[in-house]
C-alpha positions in Angstrom: 0.1 -0.3 -0.1 1.4 3.2 -1.1 2.7 5.7 1.9 0.9 9.1 0.4 -2.5 8.8 1.7 -5.2 12.5 0.8 -6.2 14.8 4.1 -8.2 17.6 3.7 -8.4 17.5 -0.3 -4.2 17.3 -0.6 -1.5 14.9 -0.7 -0.1 13.6 2.4 3.3 11.9 3.1 3.8 10.0 6.6 6.2 13.2 7.6 3.9 15.6 6.5 0.7 13.8 8.6 2.6 13.9 11.4 2.9 17.8 11.0 -0.4 18.2 10.7 -1.1 16.6 14.2 2.0 18.1 16.2 1.8 21.3 14.4 5.2 21.8 13.9 8.1 20.0 12.1 8.7 16.1 13.5 12.3 14.3 12.9 10.9 10.9 12.0 7.9 9.6 10.9 6.7 5.6 10.4 3.5 4.7 7.3 0.2 6.4 7.9 -2.2 3.5 8.8 -5.7 3.0 8.2 -7.9 2.8 11.2 -11.4 1.7 12.0 -11.9 5.1 14.0 -14.6 7.2 13.4 -14.2 11.3 13.3 -15.6 12.4 16.8 -16.9 16.2 14.6 -17.7 14.6 11.3 -17.9 10.9 11.2 -14.7 10.5 8.7 -12.1 8.4 8.3 -9.3 8.6 10.7 -5.6 7.9 9.3 -2.7 6.6 12.1 0.9 8.1 12.4 3.7 7.0 14.4 6.6 9.9 14.8 9.3 11.0 16.5 9.5 15.0 17.2 12.2 14.7 19.3 15.1 12.4 19.9 13.4 11.2 23.3 9.8 10.9 22.1 7.9 8.9 19.8 3.9 9.8 19.9 0.8 7.9 17.6 -1.1 10.5 15.9 -4.8 9.9 15.1 -5.8 12.9 11.7 -9.6 12.8 10.2 -9.2 12.6 6.4 -12.0 15.0 5.8 -12.1 17.9 8.4 -9.5 19.6 11.6 -9.8 16.4 14.0 -6.6 15.2 15.5 -5.2 13.7 18.9 -2.2 12.2 19.8 -2.1 9.6 22.8 0.4 11.9 25.1 -0.7 12.3 28.5 
């Protein structure tokens, strides 16, 4: 499966999807994965991406393909 996905009408890479979730540049990102989740705001499909915003942190983020909703596994 291709690494790129369409999010809010534009093609994103794992890194650019992680940057949308994080709100700033990230060091590295894993492949984008499909989830069984529905967006709580619009009911759209949600994608998951694991990424490293810094050398000492790994975060899993989720982003709706259709709206601005996103969330991370940070406490």
